[in-house]
Every structure is written in C-alpha cells, then in structure tokens.
PDB file with one MODEL, atoms N, CA, C and O in Angstrom:
MODEL        1
ATOM      1  N   MET A   1      24.736-113.699 111.264  1.00  0.00           N
ATOM      2  CA  MET A   1      24.676-112.875 110.070  1.00  0.00           C
ATOM      3  C   MET A   1      23.676-111.740 110.314  1.00  0.00           C
ATOM      4  O   MET A   1      22.580-111.985 110.817  1.00  0.00           O
ATOM      5  N   PRO A   2      24.040-110.504 109.965  1.00  0.00           N
ATOM      6  CA  PRO A   2      23.127-109.375 110.208  1.00  0.00           C
ATOM      7  C   PRO A   2      21.874-109.464 109.338  1.00  0.00           C
ATOM      8  O   PRO A   2      21.877-110.062 108.262  1.00  0.00           O
ATOM      9  N   ALA A   3      20.824-108.860 109.833  1.00  0.00           N
ATOM     10  CA  ALA A   3      19.570-108.820 109.075  1.00  0.00           C
ATOM     11  C   ALA A   3      19.727-107.869 107.895  1.00  0.00           C
ATOM     12  O   ALA A   3      20.477-106.897 107.977  1.00  0.00           O
ATOM     13  N   PRO A   4      19.026-108.141 106.801  1.00  0.00           N
ATOM     14  CA  PRO A   4      19.089-107.229 105.654  1.00  0.00           C
ATOM     15  C   PRO A   4      18.590-105.838 106.035  1.00  0.00           C
ATOM     16  O   PRO A   4      17.701-105.695 106.874  1.00  0.00           O
ATOM     17  N   ALA A   5      19.163-104.827 105.417  1.00  0.00           N
ATOM     18  CA  ALA A   5      18.735-103.456 105.690  1.00  0.00           C
ATOM     19  C   ALA A   5      17.341-103.196 105.126  1.00  0.00           C
ATOM     20  O   ALA A   5      16.583-102.408 105.690  1.00  0.00           O
ATOM     21  N   LEU A   6      17.001-103.847 104.023  1.00  0.00           N
ATOM     22  CA  LEU A   6      15.699-103.671 103.387  1.00  0.00           C
ATOM     23  C   LEU A   6      15.069-105.031 103.124  1.00  0.00           C
ATOM     24  O   LEU A   6      15.743-105.961 102.680  1.00  0.00           O
ATOM     25  N   GLU A   7      13.807-105.139 103.391  1.00  0.00           N
ATOM     26  CA  GLU A   7      13.065-106.361 103.108  1.00  0.00           C
ATOM     27  C   GLU A   7      11.715-105.992 102.512  1.00  0.00           C
ATOM     28  O   GLU A   7      11.062-105.047 102.955  1.00  0.00           O
ATOM     29  N   PHE A   8      11.309-106.747 101.505  1.00  0.00           N
ATOM     30  CA  PHE A   8       9.978-106.575 100.942  1.00  0.00           C
ATOM     31  C   PHE A   8       8.968-107.264 101.835  1.00  0.00           C
ATOM     32  O   PHE A   8       9.216-108.360 102.337  1.00  0.00           O
ATOM     33  N   GLY A   9       7.828-106.617 102.033  1.00  0.00           N
ATOM     34  CA  GLY A   9       6.725-107.267 102.717  1.00  0.00           C
ATOM     35  C   GLY A   9       5.956-108.124 101.725  1.00  0.00           C
ATOM     36  O   GLY A   9       6.191-108.052 100.519  1.00  0.00           O
ATOM     37  N   ALA A  10       5.050-108.923 102.228  1.00  0.00           N
ATOM     38  CA  ALA A  10       4.221-109.748 101.348  1.00  0.00           C
ATOM     39  C   ALA A  10       3.414-108.839 100.433  1.00  0.00           C
ATOM     40  O   ALA A  10       2.824-107.861 100.891  1.00  0.00           O
ATOM     41  N   GLY A  11       3.384-109.154  99.150  1.00  0.00           N
ATOM     42  CA  GLY A  11       2.630-108.346  98.197  1.00  0.00           C
ATOM     43  C   GLY A  11       3.203-106.961  97.996  1.00  0.00           C
ATOM     44  O   GLY A  11       2.455-106.005  97.794  1.00  0.00           O
ATOM     45  N   ALA A  12       4.532-106.835  98.049  1.00  0.00           N
ATOM     46  CA  ALA A  12       5.169-105.532  97.995  1.00  0.00           C
ATOM     47  C   ALA A  12       5.310-104.977  96.591  1.00  0.00           C
ATOM     48  O   ALA A  12       5.722-103.829  96.426  1.00  0.00           O
ATOM     49  N   THR A  13       4.983-105.752  95.584  1.00  0.00           N
ATOM     50  CA  THR A  13       5.080-105.253  94.212  1.00  0.00           C
ATOM     51  C   THR A  13       3.778-105.499  93.472  1.00  0.00           C
ATOM     52  O   THR A  13       3.018-106.410  93.798  1.00  0.00           O
ATOM     53  N   ASP A  14       3.539-104.675  92.479  1.00  0.00           N
ATOM     54  CA  ASP A  14       2.389-104.842  91.604  1.00  0.00           C
ATOM     55  C   ASP A  14       2.774-105.898  90.575  1.00  0.00           C
ATOM     56  O   ASP A  14       3.692-105.669  89.787  1.00  0.00           O
ATOM     57  N   PRO A  15       2.099-107.052  90.555  1.00  0.00           N
ATOM     58  CA  PRO A  15       2.482-108.126  89.638  1.00  0.00           C
ATOM     59  C   PRO A  15       2.421-107.725  88.163  1.00  0.00           C
ATOM     60  O   PRO A  15       3.169-108.263  87.347  1.00  0.00           O
ATOM     61  N   ALA A  16       1.556-106.806  87.822  1.00  0.00           N
ATOM     62  CA  ALA A  16       1.408-106.412  86.419  1.00  0.00           C
ATOM     63  C   ALA A  16       2.557-105.531  85.946  1.00  0.00           C
ATOM     64  O   ALA A  16       2.971-105.624  84.791  1.00  0.00           O
ATOM     65  N   THR A  17       3.082-104.669  86.833  1.00  0.00           N
ATOM     66  CA  THR A  17       4.104-103.707  86.415  1.00  0.00           C
ATOM     67  C   THR A  17       5.457-103.905  87.089  1.00  0.00           C
ATOM     68  O   THR A  17       6.471-103.399  86.607  1.00  0.00           O
ATOM     69  N   GLY A  18       5.478-104.639  88.204  1.00  0.00           N
ATOM     70  CA  GLY A  18       6.711-104.803  88.963  1.00  0.00           C
ATOM     71  C   GLY A  18       7.036-103.603  89.832  1.00  0.00           C
ATOM     72  O   GLY A  18       8.081-103.578  90.482  1.00  0.00           O
ATOM     73  N   THR A  19       6.159-102.608  89.858  1.00  0.00           N
ATOM     74  CA  THR A  19       6.360-101.402  90.656  1.00  0.00           C
ATOM     75  C   THR A  19       6.287-101.738  92.141  1.00  0.00           C
ATOM     76  O   THR A  19       5.405-102.481  92.572  1.00  0.00           O
ATOM     77  N   VAL A  20       7.213-101.191  92.919  1.00  0.00           N
ATOM     78  CA  VAL A  20       7.209-101.395  94.362  1.00  0.00           C
ATOM     79  C   VAL A  20       6.040-100.620  94.955  1.00  0.00           C
ATOM     80  O   VAL A  20       5.887 -99.422  94.718  1.00  0.00           O
ATOM     81  N   THR A  21       5.221-101.320  95.726  1.00  0.00           N
ATOM     82  CA  THR A  21       4.048-100.698  96.322  1.00  0.00           C
ATOM     83  C   THR A  21       4.145-100.628  97.845  1.00  0.00           C
ATOM     84  O   THR A  21       3.229-100.133  98.501  1.00  0.00           O
ATOM     85  N   ASP A  22       5.240-101.115  98.407  1.00  0.00           N
ATOM     86  CA  ASP A  22       5.444-101.103  99.852  1.00  0.00           C
ATOM     87  C   ASP A  22       6.003 -99.741 100.250  1.00  0.00           C
ATOM     88  O   ASP A  22       7.187 -99.473 100.049  1.00  0.00           O
ATOM     89  N   VAL A  23       5.162 -98.889 100.809  1.00  0.00           N
ATOM     90  CA  VAL A  23       5.528 -97.513 101.144  1.00  0.00           C
ATOM     91  C   VAL A  23       6.677 -97.474 102.147  1.00  0.00           C
ATOM     92  O   VAL A  23       7.581 -96.649 102.010  1.00  0.00           O
ATOM     93  N   GLU A  24       6.660 -98.335 103.136  1.00  0.00           N
ATOM     94  CA  GLU A  24       7.722 -98.357 104.148  1.00  0.00           C
ATOM     95  C   GLU A  24       9.060 -98.742 103.524  1.00  0.00           C
ATOM     96  O   GLU A  24      10.089 -98.161 103.866  1.00  0.00           O
ATOM     97  N   TYR A  25       9.059 -99.710 102.618  1.00  0.00           N
ATOM     98  CA  TYR A  25      10.282-100.115 101.917  1.00  0.00           C
ATOM     99  C   TYR A  25      10.860 -98.932 101.135  1.00  0.00           C
ATOM    100  O   TYR A  25      12.056 -98.651 101.214  1.00  0.00           O
ATOM    101  N   VAL A  26      10.007 -98.252 100.388  1.00  0.00           N
ATOM    102  CA  VAL A  26      10.456 -97.118  99.574  1.00  0.00           C
ATOM    103  C   VAL A  26      11.024 -96.017 100.469  1.00  0.00           C
ATOM    104  O   VAL A  26      12.075 -95.456 100.162  1.00  0.00           O
ATOM    105  N   ARG A  27      10.349 -95.705 101.561  1.00  0.00           N
ATOM    106  CA  ARG A  27      10.820 -94.670 102.486  1.00  0.00           C
ATOM    107  C   ARG A  27      12.182 -95.064 103.070  1.00  0.00           C
ATOM    108  O   ARG A  27      13.085 -94.231 103.145  1.00  0.00           O
ATOM    109  N   ASN A  28      12.335 -96.315 103.480  1.00  0.00           N
ATOM    110  CA  ASN A  28      13.612 -96.772 104.041  1.00  0.00           C
ATOM    111  C   ASN A  28      14.725 -96.723 102.995  1.00  0.00           C
ATOM    112  O   ASN A  28      15.858 -96.354 103.304  1.00  0.00           O
ATOM    113  N   ARG A  29      14.399 -97.096 101.765  1.00  0.00           N
ATOM    114  CA  ARG A  29      15.397 -97.063 100.690  1.00  0.00           C
ATOM    115  C   ARG A  29      15.860 -95.624 100.451  1.00  0.00           C
ATOM    116  O   ARG A  29      17.056 -95.377 100.304  1.00  0.00           O
ATOM    117  N   PHE A  30      14.925 -94.679 100.412  1.00  0.00           N
ATOM    118  CA  PHE A  30      15.284 -93.270 100.225  1.00  0.00           C
ATOM    119  C   PHE A  30      16.158 -92.770 101.379  1.00  0.00           C
ATOM    120  O   PHE A  30      17.114 -92.026 101.157  1.00  0.00           O
ATOM    121  N   ASP A  31      15.832 -93.178 102.612  1.00  0.00           N
ATOM    122  CA  ASP A  31      16.625 -92.778 103.777  1.00  0.00           C
ATOM    123  C   ASP A  31      18.050 -93.316 103.683  1.00  0.00           C
ATOM    124  O   ASP A  31      19.004 -92.603 103.994  1.00  0.00           O
ATOM    125  N   ILE A  32      18.199 -94.560 103.259  1.00  0.00           N
ATOM    126  CA  ILE A  32      19.529 -95.164 103.124  1.00  0.00           C
ATOM    127  C   ILE A  32      20.326 -94.461 102.035  1.00  0.00           C
ATOM    128  O   ILE A  32      21.505 -94.162 102.225  1.00  0.00           O
ATOM    129  N   VAL A  33      19.694 -94.193 100.896  1.00  0.00           N
ATOM    130  CA  VAL A  33      20.381 -93.501  99.797  1.00  0.00           C
ATOM    131  C   VAL A  33      20.816 -92.113 100.246  1.00  0.00           C
ATOM    132  O   VAL A  33      21.932 -91.691  99.944  1.00  0.00           O
ATOM    133  N   ALA A  34      19.959 -91.401 100.956  1.00  0.00           N
ATOM    134  CA  ALA A  34      20.309 -90.065 101.443  1.00  0.00           C
ATOM    135  C   ALA A  34      21.500 -90.131 102.398  1.00  0.00           C
ATOM    136  O   ALA A  34      22.395 -89.288 102.338  1.00  0.00           O
ATOM    137  N   GLY A  35      21.509 -91.121 103.266  1.00  0.00           N
ATOM    138  CA  GLY A  35      22.617 -91.285 104.204  1.00  0.00           C
ATOM    139  C   GLY A  35      23.929 -91.577 103.495  1.00  0.00           C
ATOM    140  O   GLY A  35      24.973 -91.043 103.868  1.00  0.00           O
ATOM    141  N   VAL A  36      23.879 -92.423 102.476  1.00  0.00           N
ATOM    142  CA  VAL A  36      25.086 -92.742 101.706  1.00  0.00           C
ATOM    143  C   VAL A  36      25.584 -91.497 100.979  1.00  0.00           C
ATOM    144  O   VAL A  36      26.792 -91.273 100.899  1.00  0.00           O
ATOM    145  N   ARG A  37      24.687 -90.699 100.456  1.00  0.00           N
ATOM    146  CA  ARG A  37      25.097 -89.464  99.771  1.00  0.00           C
ATOM    147  C   ARG A  37      25.810 -88.508 100.727  1.00  0.00           C
ATOM    148  O   ARG A  37      26.799 -87.879 100.350  1.00  0.00           O
ATOM    149  N   VAL A  38      25.320 -88.396 101.948  1.00  0.00           N
ATOM    150  CA  VAL A  38      25.957 -87.534 102.943  1.00  0.00           C
ATOM    151  C   VAL A  38      27.358 -88.055 103.248  1.00  0.00           C
ATOM    152  O   VAL A  38      28.306 -87.273 103.323  1.00  0.00           O
ATOM    153  N   ILE A  39      27.494 -89.354 103.423  1.00  0.00           N
ATOM    154  CA  ILE A  39      28.805 -89.947 103.703  1.00  0.00           C
ATOM    155  C   ILE A  39      29.756 -89.715 102.540  1.00  0.00           C
ATOM    156  O   ILE A  39      30.913 -89.348 102.746  1.00  0.00           O
ATOM    157  N   MET A  40      29.280 -89.925 101.324  1.00  0.00           N
ATOM    158  CA  MET A  40      30.130 -89.741 100.148  1.00  0.00           C
ATOM    159  C   MET A  40      30.540 -88.276  99.989  1.00  0.00           C
ATOM    160  O   MET A  40      31.678 -87.989  99.618  1.00  0.00           O
ATOM    161  N   ALA A  41      29.628 -87.358 100.265  1.00  0.00           N
ATOM    162  CA  ALA A  41      29.953 -85.931 100.168  1.00  0.00           C
ATOM    163  C   ALA A  41      31.011 -85.564 101.192  1.00  0.00           C
ATOM    164  O   ALA A  41      31.949 -84.828 100.885  1.00  0.00           O
ATOM    165  N   ALA A  42      30.862 -86.077 102.420  1.00  0.00           N
ATOM    166  CA  ALA A  42      31.838 -85.788 103.463  1.00  0.00           C
ATOM    167  C   ALA A  42      33.198 -86.401 103.139  1.00  0.00           C
ATOM    168  O   ALA A  42      34.238 -85.805 103.419  1.00  0.00           O
ATOM    169  N   ALA A  43      33.181 -87.579 102.556  1.00  0.00           N
ATOM    170  CA  ALA A  43      34.433 -88.251 102.211  1.00  0.00           C
ATOM    171  C   ALA A  43      35.170 -87.505 101.096  1.00  0.00           C
ATOM    172  O   ALA A  43      36.397 -87.559 101.014  1.00  0.00           O
ATOM    173  N   GLY A  44      34.423 -86.814 100.246  1.00  0.00           N
ATOM    174  CA  GLY A  44      35.035 -86.079  99.145  1.00  0.00           C
ATOM    175  C   GLY A  44      35.353 -84.638  99.478  1.00  0.00           C
ATOM    176  O   GLY A  44      35.925 -83.922  98.656  1.00  0.00           O
ATOM    177  N   SER A  45      34.989 -84.203 100.677  1.00  0.00           N
ATOM    178  CA  SER A  45      35.227 -82.803 101.059  1.00  0.00           C
ATOM    179  C   SER A  45      36.702 -82.580 101.369  1.00  0.00           C
ATOM    180  O   SER A  45      37.336 -83.400 102.035  1.00  0.00           O
ATOM    181  N   PRO A  46      37.240 -81.473 100.885  1.00  0.00           N
ATOM    182  CA  PRO A  46      38.641 -81.155 101.212  1.00  0.00           C
ATOM    183  C   PRO A  46      38.806 -80.903 102.709  1.00  0.00           C
ATOM    184  O   PRO A  46      37.934 -80.315 103.348  1.00  0.00           O
ATOM    185  N   GLY A  47      39.902 -81.340 103.248  1.00  0.00           N
ATOM    186  CA  GLY A  47      40.207 -81.077 104.651  1.00  0.00           C
ATOM    187  C   GLY A  47      39.523 -82.011 105.625  1.00  0.00           C
ATOM    188  O   GLY A  47      39.543 -81.766 106.831  1.00  0.00           O
ATOM    189  N   VAL A  48      38.926 -83.064 105.132  1.00  0.00           N
ATOM    190  CA  VAL A  48      38.258 -84.010 106.047  1.00  0.00           C
ATOM    191  C   VAL A  48      39.173 -85.155 106.328  1.00  0.00           C
ATOM    192  O   VAL A  48      38.811 -86.065 107.074  1.00  0.00           O
TER     193      VAL A  48
ENDMDL
END
C-alpha cells in the first residue's frame, strides 16, 4: 500500500484551536492543491 501523501508530525496542531502548526505539512498541502489545479485547468482546456 502506498504511503500517504500527507502526514501530521507529532504535535502538529494547536490543541486549543485545532489550527495546523506543522509548517512542512501546510507547505506540502499547498503544493498538492496547486498541482491538482494545474491538472484540472489542463483537463478543461479546449484542444487538449
């Protein structure tokens, strides 16, 4: 089974607010979202 694309590190959230505090996780999530947007834009482009 493949490894998950994103994993939380120990103590990755603020217990009081639930806010993600793991900078690497957030950066990776943004990179994945950006990549999916590029794929979706290309898939919707005419003539592709």
